[in-house]
C-alpha positions as CSV (number, residue, x, y, z in Angstrom):
1,M,-7.4,14.0,-25.2
2,P,-6.1,10.5,-24.4
3,L,-8.2,7.3,-24.3
4,T,-9.6,6.3,-21.0
5,P,-7.0,3.9,-19.5
6,S,-7.3,0.3,-20.5
7,G,-8.4,-0.4,-16.9
8,R,-11.9,0.1,-18.1
9,V,-11.5,-2.8,-20.6
10,A,-9.8,-4.8,-17.9
11,S,-12.9,-4.2,-15.8
12,E,-15.0,-5.8,-18.5
13,T,-12.5,-8.7,-18.6
14,R,-13.0,-9.1,-14.9
15,L,-16.7,-9.1,-15.6
16,L,-16.4,-12.0,-18.0
17,T,-14.3,-13.9,-15.5
18,Y,-17.0,-13.5,-12.8
19,M,-19.7,-14.6,-15.4
20,R,-17.7,-17.8,-16.2
21,I,-17.2,-18.6,-12.5
22,M,-20.9,-18.3,-11.8
23,S,-22.0,-20.0,-15.1
24,C,-23.0,-23.1,-13.3
25,H,-26.0,-21.3,-11.9
26,F,-27.2,-19.8,-15.2
27,P,-29.8,-21.1,-17.5
28,V,-29.2,-21.4,-21.3
29,L,-30.5,-18.0,-22.2
30,L,-28.1,-16.2,-19.8
31,E,-25.2,-18.3,-21.0
32,A,-26.0,-17.3,-24.6
33,S,-26.1,-13.6,-23.7
34,L,-22.8,-14.0,-21.8
35,A,-21.2,-15.5,-25.0
36,K,-22.6,-12.7,-27.1
37,F,-21.3,-10.1,-24.6
38,A,-17.8,-11.8,-24.6
39,D,-17.8,-11.6,-28.4
40,A,-18.8,-7.9,-28.3
41,V,-16.0,-7.1,-25.8
42,T,-13.4,-8.9,-28.0
43,S,-14.6,-7.1,-31.1
44,F,-14.6,-3.7,-29.3
45,Q,-11.1,-4.3,-28.0
46,R,-9.9,-5.4,-31.5
47,Q,-11.4,-2.3,-33.0
48,L,-9.7,-0.1,-30.4
49,E,-6.3,-1.7,-31.0
50,M,-6.6,-1.3,-34.8
51,R,-7.5,2.3,-34.6
52,A,-5.9,3.6,-31.4
53,T,-3.0,5.3,-33.1
54,N,-4.8,7.6,-35.5
55,L,-7.9,8.8,-33.8
56,D,-9.2,12.4,-33.9
57,P,-10.5,14.0,-30.7
58,V,-14.1,13.4,-31.6
59,S,-13.6,9.7,-32.0
60,I,-11.6,9.5,-28.8
61,R,-14.4,11.2,-27.0
62,A,-16.9,8.8,-28.5
63,I,-14.8,5.8,-27.4
64,N,-14.3,7.2,-23.9
65,D,-18.1,7.8,-23.6
66,Q,-18.8,4.3,-24.8
67,M,-16.5,2.7,-22.3
68,M,-17.7,4.8,-19.4
69,K,-21.4,4.3,-20.1
70,L,-21.1,0.5,-20.5
71,E,-20.8,0.3,-16.7
72,Q,-24.2,2.0,-16.4
73,V,-25.9,-0.9,-18.2
74,F,-25.3,-3.1,-15.1
75,I,-27.0,-0.7,-12.6
76,L,-30.3,-2.1,-11.2
77,P,-32.6,0.9,-10.4
78,A,-34.4,-1.1,-7.6
79,G,-31.0,-2.4,-6.2
80,L,-30.0,-6.0,-5.6
81,P,-32.5,-8.4,-4.1
82,G,-32.9,-7.5,-0.5
83,R,-30.5,-4.6,-0.8
84,P,-32.0,-1.6,-2.5
85,T,-29.1,0.7,-1.8
86,V,-26.6,-1.5,-3.6
87,R,-27.4,-1.2,-7.3
88,H,-24.5,-2.6,-9.3
89,A,-25.5,-6.1,-10.5
90,V,-21.9,-7.3,-11.1
91,F,-19.4,-5.5,-8.9
92,A,-20.4,-5.1,-5.2
93,S,-19.5,-6.7,-1.9
94,S,-21.5,-9.7,-0.8
95,Q,-24.2,-9.1,1.8
96,F,-22.5,-11.7,4.0
97,D,-18.9,-10.7,3.5
98,N,-18.4,-6.9,3.1
99,Y,-14.7,-7.3,2.6
100,A,-14.6,-9.7,-0.3
101,P,-15.8,-8.4,-3.7
102,S,-18.3,-10.7,-5.2
103,G,-19.1,-11.2,-8.9
104,F,-22.8,-11.2,-9.3
105,P,-23.5,-10.4,-5.6
106,G,-27.2,-10.8,-6.0
107,I,-26.8,-14.4,-7.0
108,S,-24.2,-15.1,-4.3
109,D,-26.5,-13.5,-1.7
110,L,-29.6,-15.4,-2.8
111,L,-27.7,-18.7,-2.8
112,Y,-26.3,-18.1,0.7
113,R,-27.5,-20.9,2.9
114,I,-30.3,-21.9,0.6
115,E,-29.9,-25.5,1.5
116,E,-30.9,-24.7,5.1
117,L,-34.3,-23.3,4.1
118,D,-37.5,-25.2,4.5
119,A,-39.4,-26.1,1.3
120,A,-41.7,-23.0,1.2
121,E,-38.9,-20.6,1.8
122,R,-36.6,-22.4,-0.7
123,L,-39.3,-22.2,-3.4
124,K,-39.7,-18.4,-2.7
125,K,-35.9,-18.0,-2.9
126,E,-35.7,-19.9,-6.2
127,E,-38.3,-17.6,-7.7
128,E,-36.2,-14.6,-6.6
129,I,-33.1,-16.3,-8.2
130,K,-35.0,-16.8,-11.5
131,K,-36.1,-13.2,-11.5
132,H,-32.6,-11.9,-10.8
133,I,-31.1,-14.2,-13.5
134,S,-33.7,-12.8,-15.9
135,D,-32.6,-9.3,-15.0
136,L,-28.9,-10.3,-15.5
137,T,-29.8,-11.8,-18.9
138,I,-31.5,-8.6,-20.1
139,M,-28.6,-6.5,-18.8
140,T,-26.0,-8.7,-20.5
141,E,-27.9,-8.6,-23.8
142,R,-28.1,-4.7,-23.5
143,A,-24.4,-4.5,-22.8
144,A,-23.5,-6.7,-25.8
145,S,-25.8,-4.6,-28.0
146,F,-24.3,-1.4,-26.6
147,L,-20.8,-2.5,-27.6
148,Q,-21.9,-3.9,-31.0
149,D,-23.7,-0.7,-31.9
150,F,-20.5,1.3,-31.6
151,H,-18.9,2.5,-34.9
152,L,-16.0,4.9,-35.2
153,I,-16.6,8.0,-37.3
């Protein structure tokens, strides 16, 4: 049984890139959880590289499961703000440009034309942004913990 292709790890690297691009919109707590997640991904990759050549089938299965389930951490059960059918918090198309993938599409969608809103609508939108950033912070913390809790047998 081979390891899941490194494209899964590349997917997490893309996630980190999106997180850095959007970091100007994130409060301190989310930035700290993003840094923790980046460290966890680096540590996980290092652990894989060190042990990739002499793994038994059970360890390979555990690693593959870990890599595949990490993606599930970023699923929002209620969906993105205003789009309940789109549930991935990191990789999805923008509501306003279906052809271009958007890192953190919920944030991108909530910020779309925010400057054109009147004061009351803008305040409501800012509250939605805060809630979504809170959700992202929790997910990122969970993802970091998920990777840190992994130990090869």
